[in-house]
C-alpha positions, -999 to +999 in steps of 0.1 A: -163-006-221-148+022-241-167+011-272-200+012-251-191+048-238-185+059-275-218+045-285-237+061-257-220+095-266-228+092-302-264+081-294-268+112-271-255+136-298-278+120-325-309+124-300-299+160-294-297+168-331-330+151-338-346+169-310-332+202-321-345+196-356-380+186-344-383+217-322-371+241-350-394+225-376-424+225-353-425+262-348-427+258-310-398+283-306-391+316-324-356+314-339-330+330-360-300+312-373-267+323-359-247+343-384-209+336-391-185+353-369-194+389-369-170+416-380-171+445-356-173+480-368-154+510-355-169+526-324-192+554-331-216+550-300-212+554-265-220+532-234-226+557-206-233+555-169-269+551-158-288+568-131-292+546-100-324+558-084-359+544-080-379+570-098-405+554-120-411+583-143-406+578-180-402+600-210-427+588-236-422+598-272-451+614-291-477+588-302-460+561-283-475+526-284-489+509-254-466+497-228-448+464-238-447+472-275-417+481-295-407+507-319-389+500-350-374+524-375-382+521-413-392+483-411-410+474-445-432+447-430-458+454-403-453+427-377-477+426-346-470+448-318-448+472-338-455+509-341-446+534-367-411+546-374-394+569-347-368+593-361-335+601-343-348+637-337-378+623-318-354+602-297-331+631-290-360+654-279-373+627-257-339+623-240-336+660-236-370+660-217-359+631-196-327+648-186-345+680-178-369+662-153-344+636-139-333+638-102-298+648-094-291+615-075-273+595-102-243+573-106-225+598-128-232+631-143-232+629-181-245+653-208-280+643-222-265+637-256-243+609-242-272+585-238-267+576-274-243+590-298-257+606-330-264+582-358-250+587-392-277+593-419-294+562-430-280+541-400-313+539-383-329+517-410-346+487-392-333+499-359-352+485-329-360+509-301-379+508-269-411+530-268-396+552-242-360+564-232-344+541-207-320+562-186-323+548-151-307+516-141-334+489-137-346+476-103-354+443-122-346+428-155-352+395-172-337+385-204-343+353-223-320+337-248-314+310-273-282+292-268-264+279-298-236+253-298-218+260-331-247+262-356-273+242-336-296+256-311-286+237-279-311+251-253-324+283-238-311+306-210-325+332-186-306+362-169-326+375-139-314+408-123-328+421-090-319+449-067-335+459-034-320+490-017-283+485-018-284+448-023-284+430-056-288+394-070-279+382-104-288+347-116-282+330-149-299+296-158-291+276-188-313+247-198-299+226-227-321+205-249-300+175-236-274+176-209-270+191-174-288+222-163-264+250-153-271+278-128-248+307-118-256+333-091-238+365-080-249+386-050-236+416-031-241+453-027-246+481-051-240+518-047-227+548-065-194+532-074-212+502-088-214+466-079-194+450-050-200+413-051-198+392-019-205+357-033-205+339-065-216+303-070-222+278-098-244+247-098-246+217-123-279+199-120-283+217-086-250+201-075-227+228-061-196+234-082-171+263-081-176+291-056-160+325-048-162+345-017-151+383-016-139+393+018-137+430+014-127+436+050-098+412+049-092+419+012-090+383+004-107+365-025-114+327-018-123+306-050-124+271-063-146+240-058-142+242-020-128+277-018-093+261-013-074+288-033-069+323-022-055+355-036-054+391-025-088+409-033-082+440-055-103+471-055-132+469-079-130+431-084-159+414-100-171+378-108-178+370-145-215+378-143-214+409-121-189+422-147-217+424-171-239+446-149-210+467-136-203+476-173-241+483-178-242+505-147-209+524-149-205+526-186-173+519-207-148+540-189-130+518-164-095+504-159-088+467-160-102+448-130-098+415-112-122+389-124-131+354-111-151+326-128-150+306-095-124+283-110-098+309-120-088+346-115-079+369-143-071+405-149-096+418-175-096+450-194-130+468-195-125+484-229-150+480-259-134+463-289-161+475-315-197+478-322-222+457-341-258+455-351-275+426-335-297+412-362-329+397-349-345+390-383-371+416-374-349+446-371-315+454-356-304+464-321-271+484-319-246+470-294-212+478-279-190+448-279-166+440-250-142+412-252-123+396-223-097+370-228-082+346-203-054+320-207-076+297-227-110+313-230-126+343-245-160+360-235-178+386-254-206+408-240-228+427-264-244+455-244-273+476-260-272+513-251-309+518-263-320+490-239-305+503-206-271+487-215-286+452-211-266+421-225-283+411-257-256+386-267-230+366-247-204+345-265-181+322-245-154+301-264-125+281-256-104+255-274-132+229-272-164+248-278-182+280-285-216+290-269-236+318-282-265+333-261-288+355-283-316+375-266-352+367-275-370+387-247-362+419-229-382+428-198-372+458-178-389+467-145-420+444-155-422+461-189-416+441-220-393+462-241-388+437-270-398+401-278-388+380-308-419+372-327-430+336-331-426+322-366-456+321-388-469+286-393-463+271-426-494+264-447-495+230-463-501+232-500-532+212-512 
C-alpha cells in the first residue's frame, strides 16, 4: 500500500514536470525564470497613504500613450505597446499637477513629493511606469501572477480587489498545473482608517477550510476550521490578505498588528525591510518589500509605489516549501497598466 502511494506521488510529480515543460516550451504563456533569492537594497523610496475617493480624474503626462499602454524609461528595444522614455522630471511635474487638482477628502495628507521619492541619477534605466500618475486608491484592481514552486512554474493566480462605498471584497485564486485549486476571500468595511475585515475564508477545491470572523462589537476573533478557537480582537487587526491592501492604502507607517491566517494568529510588524527592483525581463518595477514572520513561516509582500502600491510579488515559505507569485498583469479601475508581453515564437531553421 505504501509502495503504491509513493508510486502515485512520483507519477504525479513527473506529470507535473512534463506538463510544466510542455507549456513553457509551447509559448502559450509569457514567462520569466525566477531569480535566486533577491538581496534587498537600502530603502530610498517611500510607500505613502493613498487618497480614498471616487474621483475618476487623472493627470496624463505630455504625449502619453493611449490607455492600457505602458511607459518604460530608457529601454533599448521597442516592444509592442511601449511608449517613449519618460524622465523623472516629467513624472514629478505630473504629480504636482495631480496634487493641485486633487480633492481634500483623502486618507492622509501627504506632500506631493511623497508619492515617489526622488530617484538617484541613472536609477530610472529600464524603469516601468504607468502612463499616468496613480494617486487614488483603486475601486477595482485585478492582478494576475505566475506561481513558482522552487524553480518550476507551478500554476497561475489572480488577486481581485473590489470596493463599493464603505464595503470591500478581496479574493485570491490559485490554479496549479496539477493539484487542488485554492481560493481565499476577505470582506469587510473600508474607511479613512483603512480596512476593517469582518470575515476571512479559505477553500480547497471549493471545499471550505479555515475561516476567521472578526466581531468588532464584542472584540472577539474566532478562527480555525470550525471557528473553534477564540482570542481577544485587537484594534487594527487584519487577515493575511487584507493586510496587503491595508499597507497599500495606509502606507508604511503603522505599528505591529494582530494578523490571522484562519489557522493561526500572529503579531506582525508592518515595517519595510528593504527595497528591490522587480525584473520582468522587459523592464523593472521598483518595489518596497515587507516581510512578516510567524512561528514557522515567512511571507513577503512586494508593493509597487508607481502602481498604486499594488502587490507585484508575494512569497510564502516555510520549512517544507516556497511559493513565489510574480505579477504578469496589472489592471486598475478597468485600465491595463502593465502586461507581460508574450514570448516571440521561435522560428525553425530550415
